[in-house]
VEXDREN-2710 file (C-alpha; in Angstrom, 1 decimal):
% VEXDREN-2710
k/r/px/py/pz
1/CYS/90.9/-135.2/-36.7
2/VAL/90.8/-138.9/-37.1
3/VAL/88.3/-139.7/-39.9
4/GLY/87.1/-142.6/-42.0
5/PRO/84.2/-145.0/-42.6
6/THR/82.5/-147.0/-39.9
7/ALA/84.5/-149.9/-38.4
8/CYS/87.8/-148.7/-39.7
9/GLY/89.5/-148.2/-36.3
10/LYS/89.1/-144.5/-35.6
11/THR/88.5/-145.0/-31.9
12/LYS/91.7/-147.0/-31.3
13/LEU/93.9/-144.8/-33.4
14/GLY/92.4/-141.7/-31.8
15/VAL/93.2/-143.0/-28.3
16/GLU/96.8/-143.9/-29.4
17/ILE/97.4/-140.5/-30.8
18/ALA/95.9/-138.8/-27.7
19/LYS/98.2/-140.9/-25.5
20/ARG/101.3/-140.0/-27.5
21/MET/100.5/-136.3/-28.1
22/ASN/99.1/-135.4/-24.6
23/GLY/95.6/-135.2/-26.0
24/GLU/92.0/-135.7/-25.1
25/VAL/89.3/-137.1/-27.4
26/VAL/86.2/-135.2/-28.6
27/SER/83.6/-137.4/-30.3
28/THR/82.2/-136.2/-33.6
29/ASP/79.6/-139.0/-33.7
30/SER/76.0/-137.8/-33.8
31/MET/74.6/-140.9/-32.1
32/GLN/77.2/-141.5/-29.4
33/LEU/75.8/-138.3/-27.9
34/TYR/72.9/-140.3/-26.4
35/ARG/73.0/-142.0/-23.0
36/GLY/72.2/-145.7/-23.0
37/MET/73.1/-146.2/-26.6
38/VAL/76.5/-147.8/-26.3
39/ILE/76.5/-151.1/-28.1
40/GLY/74.7/-150.0/-31.3
41/THR/76.8/-146.8/-31.7
42/ALA/80.1/-148.6/-30.8
43/ALA/80.8/-145.9/-28.2
44/PRO/84.2/-146.6/-26.7
45/THR/84.1/-148.6/-23.4
46/PRO/86.2/-147.5/-20.4
47/GLU/88.7/-150.3/-21.4
48/GLU/88.9/-149.0/-25.0
49/ARG/89.5/-145.4/-23.7
50/GLU/92.7/-146.6/-21.9
51/GLY/92.5/-143.7/-19.4
52/VAL/92.2/-141.0/-22.1
53/PRO/89.5/-138.5/-21.3
54/HIS/86.6/-138.6/-23.8
55/HIS/84.1/-135.8/-24.4
56/MET/80.7/-135.5/-26.1
57/ILE/79.7/-139.2/-25.4
58/GLY/76.5/-139.9/-23.5
59/VAL/75.8/-136.3/-22.9
60/ALA/72.1/-136.2/-24.0
61/ASP/68.9/-138.1/-23.2
62/PRO/67.7/-140.1/-26.2
63/ALA/64.3/-138.4/-26.0
64/GLU/65.9/-135.0/-26.7
65/GLN/65.9/-133.2/-30.0
66/TYR/69.6/-132.7/-30.3
67/SER/70.6/-130.3/-33.0
68/MET/73.9/-129.7/-34.8
69/ALA/74.0/-126.2/-33.5
70/ARG/73.9/-127.5/-29.9
71/TYR/76.6/-130.0/-30.7
72/VAL/78.9/-127.3/-32.1
73/ALA/78.4/-125.1/-29.1
74/GLU/79.0/-127.8/-26.6
75/ALA/81.9/-129.6/-28.4
76/ASP/83.6/-126.2/-29.1
77/ALA/83.5/-125.5/-25.3
78/CYS/85.3/-128.9/-24.8
79/VAL/87.9/-128.1/-27.5
80/GLN/88.6/-124.7/-25.9
81/ASP/88.9/-126.2/-22.4
82/ILE/91.4/-128.8/-23.7
83/LEU/93.4/-126.2/-25.5
84/GLY/93.3/-124.0/-22.4
85/ARG/94.9/-126.8/-20.4
86/GLY/97.7/-127.1/-22.9
87/LYS/96.5/-130.3/-24.4
88/LEU/95.7/-131.4/-27.9
89/PRO/92.0/-132.0/-28.9
90/VAL/91.7/-135.2/-31.0
91/LEU/88.5/-135.2/-32.9
92/VAL/87.3/-138.7/-33.6
93/GLY/84.1/-139.9/-35.3
94/GLY/82.2/-140.6/-38.4
95/THR/79.6/-137.8/-38.7
96/GLY/81.3/-135.6/-41.3
97/LEU/78.7/-132.9/-41.0
98/TYR/79.3/-132.4/-37.3
99/LEU/83.1/-132.6/-37.7
100/ASP/83.1/-130.0/-40.5
101/ALA/80.8/-127.6/-38.6
102/LEU/82.9/-127.8/-35.5
103/VAL/86.2/-127.2/-37.3
104/ARG/84.7/-124.4/-39.4
105/GLY/83.0/-122.8/-36.4
106/SER/79.7/-122.6/-38.2
107/ALA/77.3/-120.0/-37.1
108/PHE/73.7/-121.1/-37.1
109/ALA/70.7/-119.0/-37.8
110/PRO/68.3/-118.3/-34.9
111/GLY/65.4/-120.6/-34.1
112/GLY/65.1/-124.1/-33.0
113/HIS/62.7/-126.9/-32.1
114/ASP/61.0/-124.9/-29.4
115/SER/61.1/-121.4/-31.0
116/ALA/57.8/-119.5/-31.3
117/VAL/58.2/-119.3/-35.1
118/ARG/58.8/-123.0/-35.4
119/LYS/55.7/-123.8/-33.2
120/ALA/53.6/-121.4/-35.4
121/LEU/54.8/-123.1/-38.6
122/GLN/54.2/-126.5/-37.1
123/GLN/50.6/-125.5/-36.3
124/ARG/50.2/-124.3/-39.9
125/LEU/51.5/-127.7/-41.1
126/ASP/49.0/-129.5/-38.9
127/ARG/46.1/-127.4/-40.2
128/GLU/47.0/-126.9/-43.9
129/GLY/49.5/-129.6/-44.8
130/ILE/52.9/-129.1/-46.4
131/GLU/52.0/-127.7/-49.8
132/PRO/51.0/-124.2/-48.7
133/LEU/54.3/-124.0/-46.7
134/LEU/56.3/-125.2/-49.7
135/GLU/54.5/-122.6/-51.9
136/GLU/55.5/-119.9/-49.5
137/LEU/59.1/-121.1/-49.6
138/ARG/59.0/-121.0/-53.4
139/ARG/58.1/-117.3/-53.1
140/VAL/60.7/-116.2/-50.5
141/ASP/63.5/-118.7/-51.2
142/PRO/63.1/-120.3/-54.6
143/GLU/66.7/-121.7/-54.6
144/THR/66.1/-123.8/-51.5
145/ALA/62.5/-124.7/-52.5
146/ALA/63.8/-126.1/-55.8
147/ARG/66.0/-128.7/-54.1
148/LEU/63.5/-129.8/-51.5
149/SER/60.9/-132.5/-51.9
150/PRO/57.4/-132.1/-50.3
151/ARG/58.4/-135.1/-48.2
152/ASP/61.3/-133.1/-46.7
153/VAL/59.1/-131.5/-44.1
154/LYS/61.8/-130.8/-41.5
155/ARG/64.0/-128.8/-44.0
156/ILE/61.0/-126.9/-45.4
157/LEU/60.0/-125.8/-41.9
158/ARG/63.6/-124.9/-41.0
159/ALA/64.1/-122.8/-44.2
160/LEU/60.9/-120.8/-43.5
161/GLU/61.9/-120.4/-39.9
162/VAL/65.2/-118.9/-40.8
163/TYR/63.5/-116.5/-43.2
164/HIS/60.9/-115.4/-40.6
165/GLU/63.5/-115.0/-37.9
166/THR/66.2/-113.1/-39.9
167/GLY/64.7/-111.8/-43.1
168/ARG/67.4/-113.6/-45.0
169/THR/67.0/-116.9/-46.8
170/ILE/68.8/-120.0/-45.5
171/SER/70.7/-120.0/-48.8
172/GLN/72.1/-116.6/-48.1
173/HIS/72.9/-117.6/-44.6
174/ASN/74.8/-120.7/-45.7
175/ALA/76.7/-118.8/-48.4
176/ALA/77.8/-116.2/-45.9
177/THR/78.9/-119.0/-43.5
178/LYS/81.0/-120.7/-46.1
179/GLU/82.9/-117.5/-46.8
180/GLN/84.1/-117.2/-43.2
181/PRO/87.6/-118.7/-42.5
182/SER/87.7/-121.9/-40.4
183/ARG/87.9/-121.4/-36.7
184/TYR/90.5/-124.1/-36.3
185/ASP/93.5/-125.2/-38.3
186/ALA/93.0/-129.0/-38.4
187/VAL/95.2/-131.9/-39.4
188/TYR/93.2/-134.8/-40.8
189/ILE/94.3/-138.4/-40.5
190/GLY/92.1/-140.7/-42.6
191/LEU/91.7/-144.5/-42.3
192/ALA/90.3/-146.7/-45.1
193/PHE/90.8/-150.1/-46.6
194/ALA/92.8/-150.7/-49.7
195/ASP/90.3/-153.4/-50.6
196/ARG/86.6/-152.4/-50.1
197/GLU/85.7/-156.0/-49.6
198/ASP/87.9/-156.1/-46.4
199/MET/85.9/-153.1/-45.1
200/LYS/82.6/-154.9/-45.8
201/ALA/83.8/-158.0/-44.0
202/LEU/84.9/-156.0/-40.9
203/ILE/81.5/-154.2/-40.8
204/ASP/79.7/-157.5/-40.9
205/GLN/81.9/-158.8/-38.0
206/ARG/81.2/-155.7/-36.0
207/VAL/77.4/-156.1/-36.4
208/ASP/77.6/-159.7/-35.3
209/ARG/79.6/-158.6/-32.3
210/MET/77.0/-156.0/-31.4
211/VAL/74.3/-158.6/-31.4
212/GLU/76.4/-160.9/-29.2
213/GLN/77.0/-158.0/-26.8
214/GLY/73.3/-157.5/-26.4
215/LEU/72.0/-154.9/-28.9
216/LEU/68.4/-156.3/-28.6
217/GLN/68.6/-156.0/-24.8
218/GLU/69.9/-152.5/-25.2
219/VAL/66.8/-151.7/-27.3
220/ASP/64.6/-153.3/-24.7
221/ARG/66.1/-151.1/-22.0
222/LEU/65.5/-148.0/-24.0
223/LEU/61.8/-149.0/-24.5
224/ALA/61.5/-149.8/-20.8
225/SER/62.8/-146.3/-20.0
226/GLY/59.8/-144.9/-21.9
227/LEU/61.6/-143.7/-25.0
228/ASP/59.0/-142.7/-27.5
229/ARG/59.1/-144.7/-30.7
230/GLY/59.1/-141.4/-32.7
231/ALA/62.4/-140.2/-31.1
232/THR/65.2/-139.2/-33.5
233/ALA/67.5/-141.6/-31.7
234/TRP/65.6/-144.6/-33.0
235/GLN/66.7/-143.7/-36.6
236/ALA/70.3/-144.8/-35.8
237/ILE/71.3/-147.8/-37.8
238/GLY/70.9/-150.9/-35.7
239/TYR/68.3/-149.4/-33.3
240/LYS/65.7/-148.9/-36.0
241/GLN/66.0/-152.5/-37.1
242/PHE/66.1/-154.0/-33.6
243/LEU/63.2/-151.9/-32.6
244/ALA/61.3/-153.8/-35.3
245/VAL/62.5/-157.1/-33.7
246/ALA/61.3/-155.9/-30.3
247/ASP/57.9/-155.1/-31.8
248/GLY/57.7/-158.5/-33.5
249/ARG/57.7/-157.1/-37.0
250/ILE/60.9/-158.9/-38.3
251/SER/63.1/-161.6/-37.1
252/THR/66.6/-161.2/-35.5
253/ALA/68.2/-162.8/-38.6
254/GLU/66.4/-160.3/-40.9
255/ALA/67.4/-157.4/-38.6
256/VAL/71.1/-158.5/-38.7
257/GLU/71.2/-158.6/-42.5
258/GLU/69.4/-155.2/-42.7
259/VAL/71.9/-153.6/-40.3
260/LYS/74.8/-155.0/-42.2
261/LEU/73.5/-153.7/-45.5
262/ARG/72.7/-150.2/-44.1
263/SER/76.1/-150.1/-42.4
264/ARG/77.9/-150.9/-45.6
265/GLN/75.8/-148.2/-47.4
266/TYR/76.6/-145.7/-44.7
267/ALA/80.3/-146.4/-45.0
268/LYS/80.1/-145.7/-48.7
269/ARG/78.4/-142.4/-48.0
270/GLN/81.1/-141.5/-45.4
271/LEU/83.8/-142.2/-47.9
272/THR/82.1/-140.0/-50.6
273/TRP/81.8/-137.2/-48.1
274/LEU/85.4/-137.4/-47.0
275/ARG/86.8/-137.5/-50.6
276/ARG/85.7/-133.8/-50.9
277/ASN/88.4/-132.9/-48.3
278/ASP/91.8/-132.9/-50.1
279/SER/93.5/-132.1/-46.8
280/ILE/93.2/-135.7/-45.5
281/HIS/96.3/-137.7/-45.0
282/TRP/95.1/-141.2/-45.8
283/ILE/96.4/-144.4/-44.2
284/PHE/95.2/-147.5/-46.2
285/TRP/94.7/-150.8/-44.3
286/GLU/95.5/-154.1/-45.8
287/LYS/93.5/-157.1/-44.7
288/ASN/94.8/-156.8/-41.2
289/ARG/94.9/-153.4/-39.5
290/ASN/98.4/-152.5/-38.2
291/PHE/97.8/-149.9/-35.5
292/PRO/101.5/-149.5/-34.4
293/GLU/102.4/-148.7/-38.0
294/ALA/99.5/-146.3/-38.4
295/LEU/100.4/-144.5/-35.2
296/GLN/104.0/-144.1/-36.5
297/ILE/102.7/-142.7/-39.8
298/ALA/100.2/-140.4/-38.0
299/THR/102.9/-139.2/-35.6
300/GLU/105.2/-138.3/-38.5
301/ILE/102.4/-136.4/-40.2
302/LEU/101.5/-134.5/-37.0
303/THR/105.1/-133.6/-36.3
304/ALA/105.6/-132.3/-39.9
305/GLN/102.5/-130.1/-39.2
306/GLY/104.2/-128.6/-36.1
307/LEU/102.5/-130.8/-33.5
308/SER/104.8/-132.7/-31.1
END
């Protein structure tokens, strides 16, 4: 698993490791899943893939409600196929929740966006508002209710859905899942910058490059395709801001500064998430990223872990 904050070079190192170790890449990025969202998600181009097969990129329509449960099922099928052909799966991406769920082999409670129970709860929400639903959750699952705000409608509905589908609270389900041993024995290679300011500068450069490559035009194409403005895909950093540009609500310059800020904040959250994993072998960049050296270090780590 190649992990790290946005713009740290995961894509390139993942490709290099795959080339050296007879591997194939499986993306663990929750937004690279969507077709037509290449520039803003920094999805690897054919040139950047260097002939290495990549999986779980551009596999869903942006209008779809794509769940983590679906991701784990489809990505796990890719991992099993790669292993079955005697190759090494190289998991690359910045969505820690998706990566952890895939490695752990998380089991998800029944239900989903189109389930009968979810539809019934949604109808209740439309009729009664969120407070009666939250009050019901306080009765059946006070632990979950205590940590959810009335504004967190999606999680309130999901918690009630799990309870109605299974008779168990989502807290009980999550606790049982954590007790299960991980499905895969993973080796983690982490990339980060020794100086946080260098990371921020590289993020800013990446955003400028996305704009030069045509991020606004990509947003225009998504709108022209009929993608509803309420689609989850629009919440991705970059797309949300440039949708506002397309609608005339803010200027391009304002959008660029907002994307840079949100990207830096996201990188900070990614690092916070990753610090919980003490199994990560970190490689710290200086001002300039040295990929040949990083590949050598990664190879030594993987060899020491029995991969060669």
